[in-house]
Structures are given as C-alpha cells and as structure tokens.
N, C-alpha and C positions, 0 to 999 in steps of 0.2 A: 504494500499500502504506499503511495507517496501521499506525500507531507503539504497540506495544503498552498503550504506558504511556495511550492519549489514548480507549479502551475503557473501558467501562463494568462491563462484566459480565466476570466470573471465569475463567469457561472461557473468550469471544474474548479474552481475555487472553491464556494459555494458548495457544492455536491460534494469535495471530500471534507470540509470543515463538517456538513453532516454527520455524514458517512462519522467521524470522528466520532462526534461527538454523540452518536445515537446505541454507536459500539461501546461506550468508554460506559455509557449507560447501563449497559445490559450484562457488562463484564461486570460495571461495582454490584449492584443490587442484584445478580447469580450469588455473583462472589462469596455475598455477605449470608444470602441463603444457604450457601451450600455451610461457612460456617458456624451457621447460625445454628444448623444440623447436628454439625461436630460437636459445639459444646455442648449441649443440650440431649439432650435424651429425646425430650419431647418441645415442640417446636410452640415460644411463645410469641407472639406476637408482639406481647406490650416488648418486651426489650429486644427486639430484632426492631421497630422503628426507631424505637432509642440510639443504637446505636447505629446505626442506615444515618438518623442526621445529626448527628455529633461528626459521623467518618467524614459527609457532604460539607459541612460545613468548616470539615476541616481541609478537603478537596477544594473547594471555594479559597479557606485563603491563601494554600497556596499556591493555583490558579493567577489569583490578583496579585498575589507576591511578586512572580512571574510575569507576571503584563505587564507591572511594575518597572520591570528590570531592563525587560525588550524594552518599552517605550521610552529608556533614557530619563524614568523622571528622581535620578540623586543626581546625576551627573552638572547641573548648574553646581550644587552644594558640593560635592566634591571639587569643583573648578574652583571657585568659590574658595574653600582649605588650603587650597595648593597655594591659590594666591595671597594669600595669606599668610603661608607661613612663609611664603620664598618673601614679600616683605618685613620682615621682622627677622629676617637671617638676614644680618648684613654681610657678611663674610660669600653667601652665595650670593648675596644682592649684584657685590661689587664687581665677582669671575662673571657673573649673565651680564653686565656691561663691559666687563675689556672683551668676553669675548663675541659680545653684540647677542646673546644668545634671543630669542622669542619666546614673551610668556607664553604667547597662548597655550595649551594643554590640550593632544588630541582627542578631540571623545570617540568613542566607540563603544559600537552598538551587535548587541544580543541581540543572536534569531532565537524565541526558543516555541517553535512548531507548536507545544502541549498546551500555551499557558491559554491560549484561546477557547481551544475543547474543557482541557481542567475547569475551567470558570466557568463555564455553561452547563455541564455536566453539571459542575458541584452546585448552580443554583436552581434548575432541574431537582435534584435531587433535596434542595434542601426546601423550595416551596414542598414538593411533593410528600415529604418526610411531615414537615408540617402541616401542611391538610388532613393526611389519612390519622397522624397521632390527637388535631384536631377532633376528629369526628370521632375515634378509639374511644377520649379521654372525656 
C-alpha cells in the first residue's frame, strides 16, 4: 500500500487516505476486541468500551503531536531560542562576525505520512466510544 503523500493526483490521495483511516479503524477495533476476549474469560461490554475510549484518546494525542511536528509548529520557537543564545554568547557572536556567517537557521520539515490517519482515526473512535458509552451508562 502506498502512502497518501507519494501519490500525485488529489483524488488518489484522498482515496488512499480514506483507505488508511478505514484500515486503522478496523484493525484497532478488532485488536481491542480480541485483547478483551483474551484477557477476560467472558466478554464484558463496558470495560471494552472504556479501554477503547482511553486508547482512542491516546491515538488522537499521538496523531495530533505528529501533525504538529510535521507542520513545523515548533520551528519558530527553536529558531528564536537559537538566535537568543547566539546573541548572548559574545565570543560566538564575534566569531560569526569575523567569519561573516549568516545567522539564518535552516528549517527542516519532517514528513510523517501517518499523522492525519492517526488523528482522524482517533477522533472517529473517540466519538464512537463516547456515544456508545453514553448510551450504555
């Protein structure tokens, strides 16, 4: 399976992203169902949904963190801290002036192809488990 970012056509990217989200949702739901059956001898619906809710929140947080790293949210903060420490470090500032170094710090981008599918899958599972849990309690 190709990741969604390597495809050039926009409709193919959307289709691949939907397939990844659907596959993740099915895999996570079925794996938690199997884990619940293996751990307890009888299947209880409430602990299953509670565990599923907690893990879907964790998946949402992981996906959102990956998306923030991919989008470069923290790059300005890192750049300003480096700039600040270069300014207060007098010997390094003098060496940079003598060597005529440029103070611009290059930004790097990180490509994380599973950031959006993790976030969307976590949100879908969180909403689903919240609604089912609300109906069960």
